[in-house]
BASEDO-488767 format. One record per residue: residue in three letters; x, y, z of N, C-alpha, C, O, CB in turn. Coordinates in pm, whole numbers, always signed. Glycine has a CB too. Example, Ala and Ser with C-alpha at 12.3 -4.5 7.8 and 13.67 -1.06 7.14 Angstrom:
+-----+--------+--------+--------+--------+--------+--------+--------+--------+--------+--------+--------+--------+--------+--------+--------+
!   r !   n.xx !   n.yy !   n.zz !  ca.xx !  ca.yy !  ca.zz !   c.xx !   c.yy !   c.zz !   o.xx !   o.yy !   o.zz !  cb.xx !  cb.yy !  cb.zz !
+-----+--------+--------+--------+--------+--------+--------+--------+--------+--------+--------+--------+--------+--------+--------+--------+
! ALA !  +1319 !   -569 !   +780 !  +1230 !   -450 !   +780 !  +1320 !   -330 !   +780 !  +1424 !   -332 !   +846 !  +1131 !   -447 !   +905 !
! SER !  +1285 !   -225 !   +708 !  +1367 !   -106 !   +714 !  +1290 !     +3 !   +787 !  +1341 !   +114 !   +804 !  +1408 !    -60 !   +572 !
+-----+--------+--------+--------+--------+--------+--------+--------+--------+--------+--------+--------+--------+--------+--------+--------+
end
This chain:
+-----+--------+--------+--------+--------+--------+--------+--------+--------+--------+--------+--------+--------+--------+--------+--------+
!   r !   n.xx !   n.yy !   n.zz !  ca.xx !  ca.yy !  ca.zz !   c.xx !   c.yy !   c.zz !   o.xx !   o.yy !   o.zz !  cb.xx !  cb.yy !  cb.zz !
+-----+--------+--------+--------+--------+--------+--------+--------+--------+--------+--------+--------+--------+--------+--------+--------+
! MET !  +1806 !  +9216 !  +1957 !  +1735 !  +9182 !  +1887 !  +1797 !  +9044 !  +1847 !  +1915 !  +9014 !  +1828 !  +1709 !  +9279 !  +1799 !
! THR !  +1667 !  +8961 !  +1841 !  +1716 !  +8815 !  +1833 !  +1644 !  +8799 !  +1697 !  +1535 !  +8848 !  +1665 !  +1668 !  +8699 !  +1969 !
! THR !  +1741 !  +8704 !  +1607 !  +1668 !  +8641 !  +1487 !  +1627 !  +8530 !  +1472 !  +1689 !  +8442 !  +1533 !  +1721 !  +8642 !  +1396 !
! LYS !  +1546 !  +8501 !  +1413 !  +1528 !  +8328 !  +1399 !  +1567 !  +8266 !  +1277 !  +1549 !  +8320 !  +1168 !  +1380 !  +8280 !  +1411 !
! ASN !  +1626 !  +8144 !  +1295 !  +1685 !  +8086 !  +1204 !  +1580 !  +7989 !  +1082 !  +1576 !  +7866 !  +1080 !  +1785 !  +8010 !  +1286 !
! LEU !  +1515 !  +8069 !  +1003 !  +1465 !  +8018 !   +922 !  +1484 !  +7902 !   +838 !  +1383 !  +7844 !   +798 !  +1456 !  +8086 !   +881 !
! THR !  +1615 !  +7854 !   +802 !  +1654 !  +7753 !   +709 !  +1612 !  +7563 !   +783 !  +1655 !  +7503 !   +882 !  +1844 !  +7794 !   +684 !
! LYS !  +1546 !  +7537 !   +711 !  +1488 !  +7430 !   +782 !  +1609 !  +7289 !   +770 !  +1693 !  +7281 !   +680 !  +1324 !  +7400 !   +705 !
! THR !  +1596 !  +7204 !   +862 !  +1662 !  +7108 !   +831 !  +1622 !  +6958 !   +795 !  +1546 !  +6911 !   +879 !  +1729 !  +7114 !   +912 !
! ALA !  +1651 !  +6880 !   +701 !  +1574 !  +6760 !   +667 !  +1576 !  +6650 !   +776 !  +1679 !  +6583 !   +766 !  +1628 !  +6702 !   +539 !
! ALA !  +1513 !  +6619 !   +855 !  +1489 !  +6495 !   +916 !  +1519 !  +6375 !   +886 !  +1441 !  +6311 !   +814 !  +1394 !  +6483 !   +928 !
! PRO !  +1635 !  +6319 !   +932 !  +1673 !  +6156 !   +857 !  +1570 !  +6075 !   +941 !  +1543 !  +6078 !  +1061 !  +1864 !  +6081 !   +884 !
! GLY !  +1500 !  +5969 !   +788 !  +1416 !  +5926 !   +837 !  +1362 !  +5804 !   +745 !  +1403 !  +5822 !   +630 !  +1340 !  +6029 !   +868 !
! ALA !  +1289 !  +5692 !   +754 !  +1248 !  +5636 !   +663 !  +1155 !  +5686 !   +584 !  +1055 !  +5748 !   +619 !  +1224 !  +5547 !   +697 !
! PRO !  +1199 !  +5652 !   +449 !  +1099 !  +5728 !   +339 !   +918 !  +5667 !   +364 !   +882 !  +5574 !   +437 !  +1168 !  +5675 !   +148 !
! ALA !   +861 !  +5726 !   +306 !   +723 !  +5768 !   +329 !   +664 !  +5619 !   +318 !   +597 !  +5560 !   +403 !   +658 !  +5890 !   +212 !
! ASP !   +714 !  +5562 !   +168 !   +669 !  +5451 !    +88 !   +695 !  +5332 !   +175 !   +615 !  +5239 !   +169 !   +741 !  +5442 !    -52 !
! GLU !   +823 !  +5322 !   +276 !   +880 !  +5217 !   +297 !   +789 !  +5118 !   +392 !   +742 !  +5187 !   +483 !  +1008 !  +5254 !   +347 !
! VAL !   +754 !  +5004 !   +401 !   +674 !  +4927 !   +478 !   +768 !  +4846 !   +564 !   +865 !  +4795 !   +507 !   +581 !  +4844 !   +395 !
! LYS !   +751 !  +4826 !   +704 !   +826 !  +4788 !   +810 !   +725 !  +4673 !   +818 !   +605 !  +4679 !   +791 !   +854 !  +4893 !   +939 !
! THR !   +799 !  +4564 !   +861 !   +723 !  +4447 !   +901 !   +746 !  +4431 !  +1036 !   +867 !  +4430 !  +1060 !   +756 !  +4325 !   +828 !
! VAL !   +659 !  +4413 !  +1161 !   +643 !  +4399 !  +1289 !   +693 !  +4246 !  +1313 !   +645 !  +4149 !  +1254 !   +495 !  +4434 !  +1331 !
! ARG !   +776 !  +4242 !  +1391 !   +826 !  +4097 !  +1415 !   +732 !  +3970 !  +1489 !   +763 !  +3851 !  +1481 !   +949 !  +4118 !  +1506 !
! ALA !   +601 !  +4025 !  +1567 !   +508 !  +3959 !  +1547 !   +384 !  +3916 !  +1460 !   +288 !  +3846 !  +1495 !   +494 !  +3977 !  +1608 !
! ALA !   +410 !  +3978 !  +1332 !   +343 !  +3956 !  +1245 !   +422 !  +3834 !  +1149 !   +360 !  +3740 !  +1098 !   +312 !  +4088 !  +1189 !
! SER !   +544 !  +3850 !  +1138 !   +634 !  +3735 !  +1087 !   +597 !  +3578 !  +1053 !   +636 !  +3519 !   +953 !   +729 !  +3725 !  +1183 !
! SER !   +497 !  +3512 !  +1180 !   +448 !  +3423 !  +1171 !   +294 !  +3435 !  +1088 !   +208 !  +3351 !  +1062 !   +460 !  +3380 !  +1293 !
! ALA !   +303 !  +3534 !  +1072 !   +117 !  +3537 !  +1051 !   +125 !  +3492 !   +884 !    +11 !  +3473 !   +841 !    +17 !  +3746 !  +1080 !
! GLY !   +218 !  +3473 !   +794 !   +210 !  +3440 !   +661 !   +121 !  +3521 !   +589 !   +112 !  +3643 !   +592 !   +176 !  +3312 !   +646 !
! PRO !    +52 !  +3433 !   +520 !    -30 !  +3542 !   +373 !   -158 !  +3620 !   +489 !   -208 !  +3730 !   +469 !   -148 !  +3397 !   +183 !
! GLY !   -175 !  +3570 !   +555 !   -281 !  +3646 !   +667 !   -231 !  +3805 !   +693 !   -308 !  +3868 !   +766 !   -276 !  +3555 !   +836 !
! ALA !   -126 !  +3870 !   +651 !    -41 !  +3941 !   +709 !   -120 !  +4084 !   +636 !   -167 !  +4058 !   +525 !   +129 !  +3895 !   +678 !
! GLU !   -138 !  +4219 !   +681 !   -195 !  +4337 !   +632 !   -101 !  +4416 !   +653 !    -11 !  +4390 !   +732 !   -316 !  +4381 !   +684 !
! THR !   -109 !  +4530 !   +580 !    -18 !  +4650 !   +556 !   -110 !  +4745 !   +610 !   -216 !  +4767 !   +552 !    +33 !  +4682 !   +398 !
! ILE !    -76 !  +4811 !   +732 !   -166 !  +4905 !   +769 !    -78 !  +5050 !   +749 !    +37 !  +5047 !   +706 !   -224 !  +4872 !   +926 !
! THR !   -146 !  +5178 !   +787 !    -67 !  +5313 !   +771 !    -96 !  +5372 !   +961 !   -214 !  +5391 !   +990 !   -162 !  +5442 !   +608 !
! LEU !    -31 !  +5387 !  +1031 !    -68 !  +5446 !  +1146 !   -113 !  +5593 !  +1145 !    -62 !  +5668 !  +1061 !    +34 !  +5429 !  +1228 !
! SER !   -194 !  +5636 !  +1223 !   -227 !  +5745 !  +1304 !   -227 !  +5813 !  +1368 !   -275 !  +5927 !  +1362 !   -255 !  +5758 !  +1330 !
! HIS !   -137 !  +5731 !  +1498 !    -77 !  +5780 !  +1601 !    +64 !  +5724 !  +1654 !   +141 !  +5659 !  +1584 !   -168 !  +5772 !  +1692 !
! HIS !    +80 !  +5748 !  +1748 !   +303 !  +5652 !  +1788 !   +228 !  +5549 !  +1831 !   +112 !  +5535 !  +1869 !   +470 !  +5726 !  +1963 !
! LEU !   +290 !  +5504 !  +1821 !   +289 !  +5345 !  +1857 !   +429 !  +5287 !  +1909 !   +545 !  +5306 !  +1870 !   +249 !  +5256 !  +1720 !
! ASN !   +370 !  +5199 !  +2023 !   +529 !  +5120 !  +2067 !   +494 !  +4972 !  +2023 !   +386 !  +4922 !  +2054 !   +580 !  +5123 !  +2270 !
! ILE !   +589 !  +4902 !  +1950 !   +516 !  +4756 !  +1957 !   +689 !  +4681 !  +1972 !   +781 !  +4688 !  +1891 !   +392 !  +4701 !  +1774 !
! GLU !   +686 !  +4623 !  +2083 !   +797 !  +4518 !  +2117 !   +915 !  +4619 !  +2122 !  +1012 !  +4609 !  +2047 !   +820 !  +4383 !  +1996 !
! GLY !   +897 !  +4732 !  +2229 !  +1014 !  +4811 !  +2219 !  +1045 !  +4906 !  +2092 !  +1149 !  +4969 !  +2111 !  +1117 !  +4721 !  +2232 !
! ARG !  +1017 !  +4920 !  +2034 !  +1043 !  +4959 !  +1884 !   +927 !  +5069 !  +1854 !   +811 !  +5027 !  +1860 !  +1032 !  +4816 !  +1771 !
! SER !   +946 !  +5201 !  +1825 !   +847 !  +5310 !  +1840 !   +824 !  +5347 !  +1675 !   +919 !  +5351 !  +1597 !   +911 !  +5448 !  +1944 !
! TYR !   +745 !  +5363 !  +1652 !   +654 !  +5407 !  +1517 !   +582 !  +5504 !  +1512 !   +491 !  +5517 !  +1594 !   +567 !  +5325 !  +1476 !
! GLN !   +604 !  +5595 !  +1416 !   +564 !  +5749 !  +1416 !   +432 !  +5732 !  +1364 !   +418 !  +5619 !  +1318 !   +660 !  +5859 !  +1322 !
! PRO !   +332 !  +5802 !  +1355 !   +198 !  +5842 !  +1244 !   +282 !  +5847 !  +1066 !   +394 !  +5882 !  +1029 !   +115 !  +6055 !  +1302 !
! GLY !   +207 !  +5815 !  +1022 !   +241 !  +5781 !   +904 !   +291 !  +5685 !   +836 !   +275 !  +5655 !   +717 !   +286 !  +5835 !   +882 !
! ASP !   +379 !  +5617 !   +952 !   +437 !  +5469 !   +895 !   +345 !  +5383 !   +866 !   +234 !  +5366 !   +915 !   +522 !  +5392 !   +986 !
! LYS !   +416 !  +5312 !   +757 !   +357 !  +5182 !   +718 !   +384 !  +5051 !   +773 !   +506 !  +5050 !   +762 !   +380 !  +5167 !   +600 !
! ILE !   +348 !  +4917 !   +835 !   +365 !  +4813 !   +895 !   +285 !  +4738 !   +825 !   +182 !  +4773 !   +767 !   +350 !  +4815 !  +1024 !
! ARG !   +351 !  +4597 !   +834 !   +279 !  +4496 !   +837 !   +252 !  +4425 !   +986 !   +328 !  +4434 !  +1082 !   +339 !  +4414 !   +744 !
! VAL !   +146 !  +4365 !   +982 !    +96 !  +4314 !  +1115 !    -13 !  +4204 !  +1047 !    -66 !  +4221 !   +937 !    +21 !  +4448 !  +1229 !
! SER !    -35 !  +4090 !  +1137 !   -101 !  +4004 !  +1112 !   -216 !  +4036 !  +1131 !   -241 !  +4118 !  +1219 !    -71 !  +3914 !  +1157 !
! ALA !   -344 !  +3964 !  +1033 !   -481 !  +4021 !  +1025 !   -580 !  +4050 !  +1148 !   -681 !  +4121 !  +1152 !   -546 !  +3934 !   +944 !
! ASP !   -521 !  +3974 !  +1244 !   -599 !  +4007 !  +1401 !   -527 !  +4110 !  +1447 !   -592 !  +4207 !  +1485 !   -596 !  +3883 !  +1526 !
! TYR !   -377 !  +4115 !  +1454 !   -333 !  +4243 !  +1531 !   -414 !  +4412 !  +1465 !   -455 !  +4517 !  +1515 !   -141 !  +4244 !  +1508 !
! ALA !   -399 !  +4349 !  +1321 !   -464 !  +4482 !  +1240 !   -578 !  +4551 !  +1275 !   -589 !  +4673 !  +1293 !   -500 !  +4454 !  +1112 !
! ARG !   -702 !  +4426 !  +1287 !   -816 !  +4454 !  +1357 !   -862 !  +4487 !  +1459 !   -980 !  +4521 !  +1472 !   -859 !  +4404 !  +1357 !
! ARG !   -750 !  +4482 !  +1582 !   -748 !  +4510 !  +1715 !   -721 !  +4708 !  +1685 !   -790 !  +4802 !  +1725 !   -601 !  +4397 !  +1808 !
! LEU !   -595 !  +4707 !  +1601 !   -531 !  +4826 !  +1594 !   -680 !  +4915 !  +1539 !   -711 !  +5023 !  +1590 !   -381 !  +4818 !  +1483 !
! ARG !   -731 !  +4872 !  +1470 !   -855 !  +4954 !  +1365 !   -932 !  +4993 !  +1488 !   -960 !  +5113 !  +1497 !   -967 !  +4845 !  +1230 !
! ARG !   -973 !  +4909 !  +1589 !  -1060 !  +4933 !  +1696 !  -1054 !  +5033 !  +1765 !  -1137 !  +5120 !  +1792 !  -1060 !  +4854 !  +1771 !
! GLN !   -874 !  +5008 !  +1815 !   -836 !  +5137 !  +1870 !   -807 !  +5258 !  +1827 !   -747 !  +5346 !  +1889 !   -759 !  +5127 !  +1920 !
! GLY !   -851 !  +5264 !  +1714 !   -817 !  +5412 !  +1666 !   -680 !  +5406 !  +1618 !   -651 !  +5525 !  +1613 !   -828 !  +5527 !  +1783 !
! TYR !   -580 !  +5341 !  +1580 !   -461 !  +5377 !  +1570 !   -418 !  +5355 !  +1439 !   -308 !  +5400 !  +1406 !   -388 !  +5320 !  +1659 !
! VAL !   -503 !  +5281 !  +1339 !   -504 !  +5259 !  +1190 !   -589 !  +5455 !  +1117 !   -688 !  +5521 !  +1145 !   -638 !  +5068 !  +1157 !
! ALA !   -485 !  +5467 !  +1030 !   -550 !  +5588 !   +964 !   -646 !  +5545 !   +835 !   -646 !  +5441 !   +770 !   -428 !  +5693 !   +913 !
! ARG !   -726 !  +5662 !   +824 !   -855 !  +5602 !   +718 !   -809 !  +5693 !   +599 !   -787 !  +5814 !   +609 !  -1050 !  +5636 !   +774 !
! THR !   -798 !  +5615 !   +482 !   -760 !  +5647 !   +362 !   -899 !  +5675 !   +287 !   -900 !  +5709 !   +169 !   -669 !  +5537 !   +302 !
+-----+--------+--------+--------+--------+--------+--------+--------+--------+--------+--------+--------+--------+--------+--------+--------+
end
């Protein structure tokens, strides 16, 4: 008979309230927006998980909303 290990391990990761700035948005200046992702996304070789908050340019945020990557709040 096998037993299951019921102890949960805390996965190391960024806090949910931390906002990551995407490099492509750094030139956006005041037109940058903070969005919450609803799906896994790779931007410039960096992986972002669902629920991550990222800061991107307003144009890129609009495109991500159209494609369904931004969580509805």
